[in-house]
PDB file of N, CA, C and O in Angstrom:
ATOM      1  N   MET A   1      -5.935 -60.711 174.876  1.00  0.00           N
ATOM      2  CA  MET A   1      -6.589 -59.422 174.816  1.00  0.00           C
ATOM      3  C   MET A   1      -7.745 -59.425 175.816  1.00  0.00           C
ATOM      4  O   MET A   1      -8.501 -60.392 175.903  1.00  0.00           O
ATOM      5  N   LEU A   2      -7.868 -58.354 176.552  1.00  0.00           N
ATOM      6  CA  LEU A   2      -8.920 -58.245 177.550  1.00  0.00           C
ATOM      7  C   LEU A   2      -9.985 -57.269 177.056  1.00  0.00           C
ATOM      8  O   LEU A   2      -9.670 -56.237 176.464  1.00  0.00           O
ATOM      9  N   GLN A   3     -11.235 -57.605 177.304  1.00  0.00           N
ATOM     10  CA  GLN A   3     -12.346 -56.799 176.809  1.00  0.00           C
ATOM     11  C   GLN A   3     -12.796 -55.721 177.778  1.00  0.00           C
ATOM     12  O   GLN A   3     -13.404 -54.733 177.366  1.00  0.00           O
ATOM     13  N   THR A   4     -12.507 -55.896 179.061  1.00  0.00           N
ATOM     14  CA  THR A   4     -12.961 -54.948 180.070  1.00  0.00           C
ATOM     15  C   THR A   4     -11.971 -54.899 181.227  1.00  0.00           C
ATOM     16  O   THR A   4     -11.146 -55.794 181.406  1.00  0.00           O
ATOM     17  N   PHE A   5     -12.077 -53.838 181.998  1.00  0.00           N
ATOM     18  CA  PHE A   5     -11.276 -53.710 183.215  1.00  0.00           C
ATOM     19  C   PHE A   5     -12.106 -54.296 184.352  1.00  0.00           C
ATOM     20  O   PHE A   5     -13.001 -53.635 184.879  1.00  0.00           O
ATOM     21  N   ASP A   6     -11.812 -55.519 184.723  1.00  0.00           N
ATOM     22  CA  ASP A   6     -12.637 -56.247 185.688  1.00  0.00           C
ATOM     23  C   ASP A   6     -11.945 -56.359 187.045  1.00  0.00           C
ATOM     24  O   ASP A   6     -10.962 -55.666 187.308  1.00  0.00           O
ATOM     25  N   GLU A   7     -12.462 -57.230 187.898  1.00  0.00           N
ATOM     26  CA  GLU A   7     -11.948 -57.373 189.262  1.00  0.00           C
ATOM     27  C   GLU A   7     -10.491 -57.827 189.303  1.00  0.00           C
ATOM     28  O   GLU A   7      -9.820 -57.628 190.316  1.00  0.00           O
ATOM     29  N   ARG A   8      -9.989 -58.427 188.237  1.00  0.00           N
ATOM     30  CA  ARG A   8      -8.583 -58.819 188.206  1.00  0.00           C
ATOM     31  C   ARG A   8      -7.669 -57.597 188.248  1.00  0.00           C
ATOM     32  O   ARG A   8      -6.562 -57.672 188.780  1.00  0.00           O
ATOM     33  N   PHE A   9      -8.119 -56.482 187.695  1.00  0.00           N
ATOM     34  CA  PHE A   9      -7.341 -55.246 187.755  1.00  0.00           C
ATOM     35  C   PHE A   9      -7.303 -54.706 189.174  1.00  0.00           C
ATOM     36  O   PHE A   9      -6.271 -54.207 189.621  1.00  0.00           O
ATOM     37  N   ASP A  10      -8.423 -54.801 189.889  1.00  0.00           N
ATOM     38  CA  ASP A  10      -8.447 -54.376 191.290  1.00  0.00           C
ATOM     39  C   ASP A  10      -7.539 -55.256 192.138  1.00  0.00           C
ATOM     40  O   ASP A  10      -6.864 -54.761 193.042  1.00  0.00           O
ATOM     41  N   ASP A  11      -7.516 -56.551 191.856  1.00  0.00           N
ATOM     42  CA  ASP A  11      -6.634 -57.468 192.583  1.00  0.00           C
ATOM     43  C   ASP A  11      -5.174 -57.097 192.337  1.00  0.00           C
ATOM     44  O   ASP A  11      -4.391 -57.031 193.285  1.00  0.00           O
ATOM     45  N   LEU A  12      -4.798 -56.857 191.095  1.00  0.00           N
ATOM     46  CA  LEU A  12      -3.429 -56.454 190.780  1.00  0.00           C
ATOM     47  C   LEU A  12      -3.105 -55.116 191.420  1.00  0.00           C
ATOM     48  O   LEU A  12      -2.015 -54.942 191.966  1.00  0.00           O
ATOM     49  N   TRP A  13      -4.029 -54.170 191.363  1.00  0.00           N
ATOM     50  CA  TRP A  13      -3.829 -52.859 191.973  1.00  0.00           C
ATOM     51  C   TRP A  13      -3.596 -52.994 193.477  1.00  0.00           C
ATOM     52  O   TRP A  13      -2.716 -52.342 194.039  1.00  0.00           O
ATOM     53  N   ASP A  14      -4.382 -53.836 194.113  1.00  0.00           N
ATOM     54  CA  ASP A  14      -4.234 -54.047 195.554  1.00  0.00           C
ATOM     55  C   ASP A  14      -2.858 -54.614 195.878  1.00  0.00           C
ATOM     56  O   ASP A  14      -2.205 -54.155 196.816  1.00  0.00           O
ATOM     57  N   ARG A  15      -2.415 -55.596 195.119  1.00  0.00           N
ATOM     58  CA  ARG A  15      -1.103 -56.204 195.356  1.00  0.00           C
ATOM     59  C   ARG A  15       0.032 -55.227 195.080  1.00  0.00           C
ATOM     60  O   ARG A  15       0.988 -55.152 195.852  1.00  0.00           O
ATOM     61  N   ALA A  16      -0.068 -54.479 193.982  1.00  0.00           N
ATOM     62  CA  ALA A  16       1.020 -53.586 193.575  1.00  0.00           C
ATOM     63  C   ALA A  16       1.097 -52.330 194.429  1.00  0.00           C
ATOM     64  O   ALA A  16       2.194 -51.856 194.726  1.00  0.00           O
ATOM     65  N   SER A  17      -0.039 -51.785 194.827  1.00  0.00           N
ATOM     66  CA  SER A  17      -0.041 -50.506 195.535  1.00  0.00           C
ATOM     67  C   SER A  17       0.603 -50.589 196.919  1.00  0.00           C
ATOM     68  O   SER A  17       1.055 -49.575 197.450  1.00  0.00           O
ATOM     69  N   ARG A  18       0.647 -51.760 197.496  1.00  0.00           N
ATOM     70  CA  ARG A  18       1.279 -51.935 198.816  1.00  0.00           C
ATOM     71  C   ARG A  18       2.791 -51.764 198.775  1.00  0.00           C
ATOM     72  O   ARG A  18       3.418 -51.539 199.809  1.00  0.00           O
ATOM     73  N   GLN A  19       3.379 -51.869 197.588  1.00  0.00           N
ATOM     74  CA  GLN A  19       4.831 -51.826 197.452  1.00  0.00           C
ATOM     75  C   GLN A  19       5.400 -50.415 197.394  1.00  0.00           C
ATOM     76  O   GLN A  19       6.612 -50.228 197.504  1.00  0.00           O
ATOM     77  N   PHE A  20       4.523 -49.411 197.220  1.00  0.00           N
ATOM     78  CA  PHE A  20       5.002 -48.053 197.004  1.00  0.00           C
ATOM     79  C   PHE A  20       4.318 -47.085 197.962  1.00  0.00           C
ATOM     80  O   PHE A  20       3.139 -47.243 198.280  1.00  0.00           O
ATOM     81  N   SER A  21       5.064 -46.081 198.420  1.00  0.00           N
ATOM     82  CA  SER A  21       4.466 -45.093 199.309  1.00  0.00           C
ATOM     83  C   SER A  21       3.666 -44.050 198.538  1.00  0.00           C
ATOM     84  O   SER A  21       2.766 -43.425 199.099  1.00  0.00           O
ATOM     85  N   LEU A  22       3.978 -43.857 197.274  1.00  0.00           N
ATOM     86  CA  LEU A  22       3.263 -42.909 196.433  1.00  0.00           C
ATOM     87  C   LEU A  22       3.047 -43.545 195.067  1.00  0.00           C
ATOM     88  O   LEU A  22       4.007 -43.921 194.395  1.00  0.00           O
ATOM     89  N   ILE A  23       1.782 -43.667 194.656  1.00  0.00           N
ATOM     90  CA  ILE A  23       1.472 -44.299 193.377  1.00  0.00           C
ATOM     91  C   ILE A  23       0.116 -43.782 192.895  1.00  0.00           C
ATOM     92  O   ILE A  23      -0.774 -43.521 193.704  1.00  0.00           O
ATOM     93  N   GLY A  24      -0.039 -43.638 191.594  1.00  0.00           N
ATOM     94  CA  GLY A  24      -1.304 -43.180 191.023  1.00  0.00           C
ATOM     95  C   GLY A  24      -2.328 -44.300 190.985  1.00  0.00           C
ATOM     96  O   GLY A  24      -1.979 -45.479 190.923  1.00  0.00           O
ATOM     97  N   ASP A  25      -3.582 -43.919 191.024  1.00  0.00           N
ATOM     98  CA  ASP A  25      -4.693 -44.881 191.009  1.00  0.00           C
ATOM     99  C   ASP A  25      -4.702 -45.679 189.708  1.00  0.00           C
ATOM    100  O   ASP A  25      -4.634 -45.109 188.619  1.00  0.00           O
ATOM    101  N   ARG A  26      -4.783 -46.977 189.829  1.00  0.00           N
ATOM    102  CA  ARG A  26      -4.895 -47.872 188.669  1.00  0.00           C
ATOM    103  C   ARG A  26      -5.981 -48.914 188.913  1.00  0.00           C
ATOM    104  O   ARG A  26      -5.878 -50.050 188.451  1.00  0.00           O
ATOM    105  N   SER A  27      -7.009 -48.524 189.631  1.00  0.00           N
ATOM    106  CA  SER A  27      -8.130 -49.432 189.895  1.00  0.00           C
ATOM    107  C   SER A  27      -8.921 -49.666 188.615  1.00  0.00           C
ATOM    108  O   SER A  27      -8.773 -48.928 187.641  1.00  0.00           O
ATOM    109  N   ALA A  28      -9.752 -50.686 188.621  1.00  0.00           N
ATOM    110  CA  ALA A  28     -10.594 -50.987 187.460  1.00  0.00           C
ATOM    111  C   ALA A  28     -11.496 -49.808 187.122  1.00  0.00           C
ATOM    112  O   ALA A  28     -11.685 -49.491 185.948  1.00  0.00           O
ATOM    113  N   ALA A  29     -12.050 -49.159 188.130  1.00  0.00           N
ATOM    114  CA  ALA A  29     -12.936 -48.012 187.885  1.00  0.00           C
ATOM    115  C   ALA A  29     -12.176 -46.877 187.206  1.00  0.00           C
ATOM    116  O   ALA A  29     -12.687 -46.267 186.266  1.00  0.00           O
ATOM    117  N   TYR A  30     -10.968 -46.590 187.668  1.00  0.00           N
ATOM    118  CA  TYR A  30     -10.180 -45.531 187.049  1.00  0.00           C
ATOM    119  C   TYR A  30      -9.817 -45.896 185.612  1.00  0.00           C
ATOM    120  O   TYR A  30      -9.973 -45.074 184.708  1.00  0.00           O
ATOM    121  N   LEU A  31      -9.339 -47.110 185.394  1.00  0.00           N
ATOM    122  CA  LEU A  31      -8.940 -47.523 184.046  1.00  0.00           C
ATOM    123  C   LEU A  31     -10.115 -47.509 183.083  1.00  0.00           C
ATOM    124  O   LEU A  31      -9.962 -47.138 181.920  1.00  0.00           O
ATOM    125  N   GLN A  32     -11.283 -47.910 183.561  1.00  0.00           N
ATOM    126  CA  GLN A  32     -12.482 -47.857 182.726  1.00  0.00           C
ATOM    127  C   GLN A  32     -12.809 -46.419 182.356  1.00  0.00           C
ATOM    128  O   GLN A  32     -13.158 -46.135 181.210  1.00  0.00           O
ATOM    129  N   TRP A  33     -12.699 -45.504 183.326  1.00  0.00           N
ATOM    130  CA  TRP A  33     -12.953 -44.102 183.068  1.00  0.00           C
ATOM    131  C   TRP A  33     -11.924 -43.530 182.094  1.00  0.00           C
ATOM    132  O   TRP A  33     -12.280 -42.825 181.150  1.00  0.00           O
ATOM    133  N   ARG A  34     -10.652 -43.836 182.325  1.00  0.00           N
ATOM    134  CA  ARG A  34      -9.574 -43.239 181.534  1.00  0.00           C
ATOM    135  C   ARG A  34      -9.471 -43.809 180.128  1.00  0.00           C
ATOM    136  O   ARG A  34      -9.268 -43.059 179.173  1.00  0.00           O
ATOM    137  N   PHE A  35      -9.607 -45.118 179.985  1.00  0.00           N
ATOM    138  CA  PHE A  35      -9.391 -45.749 178.687  1.00  0.00           C
ATOM    139  C   PHE A  35     -10.646 -46.372 178.084  1.00  0.00           C
ATOM    140  O   PHE A  35     -10.814 -46.351 176.865  1.00  0.00           O
ATOM    141  N   GLY A  36     -11.507 -46.910 178.894  1.00  0.00           N
ATOM    142  CA  GLY A  36     -12.681 -47.614 178.376  1.00  0.00           C
ATOM    143  C   GLY A  36     -13.769 -46.713 177.846  1.00  0.00           C
ATOM    144  O   GLY A  36     -14.516 -47.100 176.947  1.00  0.00           O
ATOM    145  N   ARG A  37     -13.871 -45.507 178.393  1.00  0.00           N
ATOM    146  CA  ARG A  37     -14.944 -44.596 177.997  1.00  0.00           C
ATOM    147  C   ARG A  37     -14.459 -43.384 177.217  1.00  0.00           C
ATOM    148  O   ARG A  37     -15.230 -42.451 176.994  1.00  0.00           O
ATOM    149  N   TYR A  38     -13.211 -43.378 176.801  1.00  0.00           N
ATOM    150  CA  TYR A  38     -12.659 -42.239 176.074  1.00  0.00           C
ATOM    151  C   TYR A  38     -13.196 -42.252 174.650  1.00  0.00           C
ATOM    152  O   TYR A  38     -12.869 -43.161 173.887  1.00  0.00           O
ATOM    153  N   PRO A  39     -14.014 -41.267 174.267  1.00  0.00           N
ATOM    154  CA  PRO A  39     -14.709 -41.338 172.980  1.00  0.00           C
ATOM    155  C   PRO A  39     -13.839 -41.068 171.759  1.00  0.00           C
ATOM    156  O   PRO A  39     -14.186 -41.503 170.661  1.00  0.00           O
ATOM    157  N   ALA A  40     -12.737 -40.375 171.913  1.00  0.00           N
ATOM    158  CA  ALA A  40     -11.936 -39.977 170.763  1.00  0.00           C
ATOM    159  C   ALA A  40     -10.923 -41.025 170.304  1.00  0.00           C
ATOM    160  O   ALA A  40     -10.302 -40.866 169.253  1.00  0.00           O
ATOM    161  N   ARG A  41     -10.753 -42.085 171.079  1.00  0.00           N
ATOM    162  CA  ARG A  41      -9.732 -43.068 170.735  1.00  0.00           C
ATOM    163  C   ARG A  41     -10.171 -44.448 171.213  1.00  0.00           C
ATOM    164  O   ARG A  41     -10.751 -44.586 172.290  1.00  0.00           O
ATOM    165  N   ALA A  42      -9.894 -45.453 170.414  1.00  0.00           N
ATOM    166  CA  ALA A  42     -10.217 -46.834 170.782  1.00  0.00           C
ATOM    167  C   ALA A  42      -8.974 -47.500 171.356  1.00  0.00           C
ATOM    168  O   ALA A  42      -8.042 -47.832 170.623  1.00  0.00           O
ATOM    169  N   TYR A  43      -8.966 -47.687 172.654  1.00  0.00           N
ATOM    170  CA  TYR A  43      -7.853 -48.352 173.328  1.00  0.00           C
ATOM    171  C   TYR A  43      -8.092 -49.856 173.366  1.00  0.00           C
ATOM    172  O   TYR A  43      -9.232 -50.321 173.376  1.00  0.00           O
ATOM    173  N   SER A  44      -6.996 -50.602 173.388  1.00  0.00           N
ATOM    174  CA  SER A  44      -7.043 -52.048 173.574  1.00  0.00           C
ATOM    175  C   SER A  44      -6.169 -52.394 174.770  1.00  0.00           C
ATOM    176  O   SER A  44      -5.256 -51.647 175.122  1.00  0.00           O
ATOM    177  N   THR A  45      -6.457 -53.532 175.389  1.00  0.00           N
ATOM    178  CA  THR A  45      -5.702 -53.943 176.572  1.00  0.00           C
ATOM    179  C   THR A  45      -5.222 -55.379 176.400  1.00  0.00           C
ATOM    180  O   THR A  45      -6.000 -56.290 176.118  1.00  0.00           O
ATOM    181  N   PHE A  46      -3.934 -55.548 176.575  1.00  0.00           N
ATOM    182  CA  PHE A  46      -3.315 -56.866 176.550  1.00  0.00           C
ATOM    183  C   PHE A  46      -2.953 -57.216 177.984  1.00  0.00           C
ATOM    184  O   PHE A  46      -2.307 -56.425 178.671  1.00  0.00           O
ATOM    185  N   GLY A  47      -3.364 -58.394 178.441  1.00  0.00           N
ATOM    186  CA  GLY A  47      -3.084 -58.790 179.813  1.00  0.00           C
ATOM    187  C   GLY A  47      -2.279 -60.075 179.894  1.00  0.00           C
ATOM    188  O   GLY A  47      -2.416 -60.964 179.054  1.00  0.00           O
ATOM    189  N   LEU A  48      -1.450 -60.159 180.904  1.00  0.00           N
ATOM    190  CA  LEU A  48      -0.701 -61.369 181.223  1.00  0.00           C
ATOM    191  C   LEU A  48      -1.429 -62.026 182.386  1.00  0.00           C
ATOM    192  O   LEU A  48      -1.452 -61.486 183.492  1.00  0.00           O
ATOM    193  N   ILE A  49      -2.023 -63.188 182.140  1.00  0.00           N
ATOM    194  CA  ILE A  49      -2.873 -63.874 183.106  1.00  0.00           C
ATOM    195  C   ILE A  49      -2.191 -65.155 183.578  1.00  0.00           C
ATOM    196  O   ILE A  49      -1.684 -65.926 182.764  1.00  0.00           O
ATOM    197  N   SER A  50      -2.178 -65.381 184.880  1.00  0.00           N
ATOM    198  CA  SER A  50      -1.576 -66.598 185.435  1.00  0.00           C
ATOM    199  C   SER A  50      -2.508 -67.790 185.236  1.00  0.00           C
ATOM    200  O   SER A  50      -3.654 -67.628 184.815  1.00  0.00           O
ATOM    201  N   LEU A  51      -2.015 -68.968 185.536  1.00  0.00           N
ATOM    202  CA  LEU A  51      -2.840 -70.176 185.447  1.00  0.00           C
ATOM    203  C   LEU A  51      -4.020 -70.125 186.407  1.00  0.00           C
ATOM    204  O   LEU A  51      -5.035 -70.788 186.192  1.00  0.00           O
ATOM    205  N   GLU A  52      -3.880 -69.331 187.473  1.00  0.00           N
ATOM    206  CA  GLU A  52      -4.958 -69.175 188.460  1.00  0.00           C
ATOM    207  C   GLU A  52      -5.925 -68.055 188.072  1.00  0.00           C
ATOM    208  O   GLU A  52      -6.765 -67.662 188.880  1.00  0.00           O
ATOM    209  N   ASP A  53      -5.816 -67.538 186.847  1.00  0.00           N
ATOM    210  CA  ASP A  53      -6.656 -66.464 186.316  1.00  0.00           C
ATOM    211  C   ASP A  53      -6.456 -65.153 187.069  1.00  0.00           C
ATOM    212  O   ASP A  53      -7.399 -64.380 187.243  1.00  0.00           O
ATOM    213  N   ARG A  54      -5.235 -64.908 187.510  1.00  0.00           N
ATOM    214  CA  ARG A  54      -4.901 -63.625 188.156  1.00  0.00           C
ATOM    215  C   ARG A  54      -4.106 -62.778 187.172  1.00  0.00           C
ATOM    216  O   ARG A  54      -3.197 -63.267 186.502  1.00  0.00           O
ATOM    217  N   LEU A  55      -4.457 -61.520 187.100  1.00  0.00           N
ATOM    218  CA  LEU A  55      -3.747 -60.583 186.240  1.00  0.00           C
ATOM    219  C   LEU A  55      -2.382 -60.284 186.844  1.00  0.00           C
ATOM    220  O   LEU A  55      -2.285 -59.891 188.006  1.00  0.00           O
ATOM    221  N   GLN A  56      -1.331 -60.468 186.058  1.00  0.00           N
ATOM    222  CA  GLN A  56       0.030 -60.226 186.526  1.00  0.00           C
ATOM    223  C   GLN A  56       0.585 -58.911 185.983  1.00  0.00           C
ATOM    224  O   GLN A  56       1.405 -58.258 186.629  1.00  0.00           O
ATOM    225  N   ALA A  57       0.132 -58.535 184.801  1.00  0.00           N
ATOM    226  CA  ALA A  57       0.583 -57.296 184.157  1.00  0.00           C
ATOM    227  C   ALA A  57      -0.381 -56.989 183.020  1.00  0.00           C
ATOM    228  O   ALA A  57      -1.108 -57.864 182.550  1.00  0.00           O
ATOM    229  N   TYR A  58      -0.374 -55.736 182.589  1.00  0.00           N
ATOM    230  CA  TYR A  58      -1.216 -55.360 181.448  1.00  0.00           C
ATOM    231  C   TYR A  58      -0.567 -54.210 180.690  1.00  0.00           C
ATOM    232  O   TYR A  58       0.310 -53.512 181.199  1.00  0.00           O
ATOM    233  N   LEU A  59      -1.027 -54.039 179.468  1.00  0.00           N
ATOM    234  CA  LEU A  59      -0.547 -52.983 178.602  1.00  0.00           C
ATOM    235  C   LEU A  59      -1.750 -52.390 177.878  1.00  0.00           C
ATOM    236  O   LEU A  59      -2.507 -53.114 177.232  1.00  0.00           O
ATOM    237  N   VAL A  60      -1.924 -51.084 177.983  1.00  0.00           N
ATOM    238  CA  VAL A  60      -3.003 -50.393 177.284  1.00  0.00           C
ATOM    239  C   VAL A  60      -2.373 -49.688 176.082  1.00  0.00           C
ATOM    240  O   VAL A  60      -1.353 -49.012 176.221  1.00  0.00           O
ATOM    241  N   PHE A  61      -2.975 -49.846 174.914  1.00  0.00           N
ATOM    242  CA  PHE A  61      -2.396 -49.268 173.707  1.00  0.00           C
ATOM    243  C   PHE A  61      -3.483 -48.858 172.727  1.00  0.00           C
ATOM    244  O   PHE A  61      -4.651 -49.216 172.880  1.00  0.00           O
ATOM    245  N   TYR A  62      -3.075 -48.102 171.720  1.00  0.00           N
ATOM    246  CA  TYR A  62      -3.976 -47.727 170.629  1.00  0.00           C
ATOM    247  C   TYR A  62      -3.168 -47.588 169.351  1.00  0.00           C
ATOM    248  O   TYR A  62      -1.955 -47.379 169.375  1.00  0.00           O
ATOM    249  N   ARG A  63      -3.865 -47.710 168.247  1.00  0.00           N
ATOM    250  CA  ARG A  63      -3.228 -47.535 166.942  1.00  0.00           C
ATOM    251  C   ARG A  63      -3.374 -46.089 166.506  1.00  0.00           C
ATOM    252  O   ARG A  63      -4.438 -45.485 166.647  1.00  0.00           O
ATOM    253  N   ASN A  64      -2.296 -45.546 165.977  1.00  0.00           N
ATOM    254  CA  ASN A  64      -2.272 -44.190 165.468  1.00  0.00           C
ATOM    255  C   ASN A  64      -1.633 -44.241 164.088  1.00  0.00           C
ATOM    256  O   ASN A  64      -0.411 -44.295 163.951  1.00  0.00           O
ATOM    257  N   GLU A  65      -2.488 -44.224 163.071  1.00  0.00           N
ATOM    258  CA  GLU A  65      -2.051 -44.369 161.692  1.00  0.00           C
ATOM    259  C   GLU A  65      -1.336 -45.713 161.544  1.00  0.00           C
ATOM    260  O   GLU A  65      -1.978 -46.755 161.675  1.00  0.00           O
ATOM    261  N   GLU A  66      -0.058 -45.719 161.282  1.00  0.00           N
ATOM    262  CA  GLU A  66       0.665 -46.973 161.083  1.00  0.00           C
ATOM    263  C   GLU A  66       1.476 -47.379 162.313  1.00  0.00           C
ATOM    264  O   GLU A  66       2.317 -48.274 162.234  1.00  0.00           O
ATOM    265  N   ARG A  67       1.228 -46.727 163.444  1.00  0.00           N
ATOM    266  CA  ARG A  67       1.991 -47.012 164.661  1.00  0.00           C
ATOM    267  C   ARG A  67       1.070 -47.488 165.768  1.00  0.00           C
ATOM    268  O   ARG A  67      -0.132 -47.225 165.774  1.00  0.00           O
ATOM    269  N   VAL A  68       1.679 -48.199 166.703  1.00  0.00           N
ATOM    270  CA  VAL A  68       0.988 -48.575 167.928  1.00  0.00           C
ATOM    271  C   VAL A  68       1.613 -47.746 169.046  1.00  0.00           C
ATOM    272  O   VAL A  68       2.833 -47.717 169.213  1.00  0.00           O
ATOM    273  N   ARG A  69       0.757 -47.078 169.802  1.00  0.00           N
ATOM    274  CA  ARG A  69       1.206 -46.229 170.914  1.00  0.00           C
ATOM    275  C   ARG A  69       0.804 -46.844 172.238  1.00  0.00           C
ATOM    276  O   ARG A  69      -0.355 -47.209 172.436  1.00  0.00           O
ATOM    277  N   ILE A  70       1.761 -46.960 173.142  1.00  0.00           N
ATOM    278  CA  ILE A  70       1.489 -47.479 174.479  1.00  0.00           C
ATOM    279  C   ILE A  70       1.023 -46.331 175.357  1.00  0.00           C
ATOM    280  O   ILE A  70       1.690 -45.303 175.473  1.00  0.00           O
ATOM    281  N   ALA A  71      -0.136 -46.526 175.972  1.00  0.00           N
ATOM    282  CA  ALA A  71      -0.683 -45.472 176.821  1.00  0.00           C
ATOM    283  C   ALA A  71      -0.206 -45.662 178.245  1.00  0.00           C
ATOM    284  O   ALA A  71      -0.557 -44.874 179.123  1.00  0.00           O
TER     285      ALA A  71
END
């Protein structure tokens, strides 16, 4: 579980964004704005981290009653 959207998200964004000609912003600043500061819902982030401490993938989710919703 990750507590914040840090520089590892920017590193992953930099690596991933080169592969596509059109892609939405997924920088740490955007993710913090979209999920970290959203007052009406508490989001959590699960990250897949390599042995070199590089973020390989992540999942943002929240609980809604008895369900978990992937954002």
